[in-house]
C-alpha positions as a Markdown table, in Angstrom:
| # | Residue | x | y | z |
|---|---|---|---|---|
| 1 | Met | -110.2 | 32.2 | -87.3 |
| 2 | Ala | -113.3 | 34.0 | -88.5 |
| 3 | Asn | -112.2 | 37.2 | -86.6 |
| 4 | Arg | -108.8 | 37.1 | -88.2 |
| 5 | Ile | -110.3 | 36.8 | -91.6 |
| 6 | Gln | -112.5 | 39.8 | -90.9 |
| 7 | Gln | -109.5 | 41.8 | -89.6 |
| 8 | Leu | -107.7 | 41.2 | -92.9 |
| 9 | Gly | -110.8 | 42.2 | -94.9 |
| 10 | Ile | -111.2 | 38.8 | -96.6 |
| 11 | Leu | -114.7 | 38.1 | -97.6 |
| 12 | Arg | -116.3 | 34.7 | -96.6 |
| 13 | Ile | -117.4 | 34.2 | -100.3 |
| 14 | Asp | -113.8 | 34.5 | -101.4 |
| 15 | Val | -112.7 | 31.8 | -98.8 |
| 16 | Ile | -115.5 | 29.5 | -100.1 |
| 17 | Asn | -114.5 | 30.2 | -103.7 |
| 18 | Cys | -110.9 | 29.4 | -103.0 |
| 19 | Ile | -111.7 | 26.2 | -101.2 |
| 20 | Met | -114.3 | 25.0 | -103.7 |
| 21 | Asn | -112.3 | 25.9 | -106.9 |
| 22 | Gly | -108.7 | 26.0 | -105.7 |
| 23 | Glu | -106.0 | 23.4 | -106.0 |
| 24 | Ile | -104.3 | 21.7 | -103.0 |
| 25 | Ile | -100.6 | 22.4 | -103.5 |
| 26 | Glu | -99.3 | 21.0 | -100.3 |
| 27 | Asp | -100.8 | 18.5 | -97.9 |
| 28 | Tyr | -99.8 | 18.2 | -94.2 |
| 29 | Pro | -101.7 | 15.2 | -92.8 |
| 30 | Thr | -99.5 | 14.9 | -89.7 |
| 31 | Asp | -99.8 | 18.6 | -88.6 |
| 32 | Tyr | -100.5 | 19.1 | -85.0 |
| 33 | Pro | -103.1 | 19.5 | -83.6 |
| 34 | His | -105.0 | 19.0 | -86.8 |
| 35 | Pro | -104.2 | 18.0 | -90.4 |
| 36 | Ser | -103.9 | 21.0 | -92.8 |
| 37 | Cys | -103.1 | 21.8 | -96.4 |
| 38 | Leu | -102.1 | 24.7 | -98.6 |
| 39 | Ile | -104.6 | 25.8 | -101.2 |
| 40 | Phe | -103.9 | 27.9 | -104.3 |
| 41 | Gly | -107.0 | 29.6 | -105.6 |
| 42 | His | -108.7 | 32.8 | -106.6 |
| 43 | Asp | -111.2 | 35.2 | -105.1 |
| 44 | Thr | -114.5 | 36.0 | -106.7 |
| 45 | Leu | -112.8 | 38.8 | -108.7 |
| 46 | Asn | -110.3 | 36.2 | -110.1 |
| 47 | Asn | -107.4 | 37.6 | -108.1 |
| 48 | Arg | -104.7 | 35.1 | -107.1 |
| 49 | Gly | -104.4 | 34.1 | -103.5 |
| 50 | Val | -103.0 | 31.4 | -101.3 |
| 51 | Met | -104.9 | 30.2 | -98.3 |
| 52 | Leu | -103.9 | 27.8 | -95.5 |
| 53 | Trp | -106.6 | 25.4 | -94.6 |
| 54 | Leu | -105.8 | 24.7 | -91.0 |
| 55 | Asp | -108.6 | 22.5 | -89.7 |
| 56 | Met | -111.6 | 20.9 | -91.3 |
| 57 | Met | -113.8 | 21.7 | -88.3 |
| 58 | Ala | -112.8 | 25.4 | -88.3 |
| 59 | Ile | -113.5 | 25.6 | -92.0 |
| 60 | Met | -116.9 | 23.9 | -91.6 |
| 61 | Cys | -117.8 | 26.4 | -88.9 |
| 62 | Leu | -116.6 | 29.3 | -91.1 |
| 63 | Leu | -118.7 | 28.2 | -94.0 |
């Protein structure tokens, strides 16, 4: 996941900002293999963005 974020030019601080200050707009607790949710948030420059939070463990490793 971290490699894909780097390929897209997304900064780690922007992912953190979106997760910490964004709003969960969809929750998928039964997703396989891990629960996920869709987060609407902004990057550090206040640009809008949508991020898919796939896996709590993957996000914890990213942060």
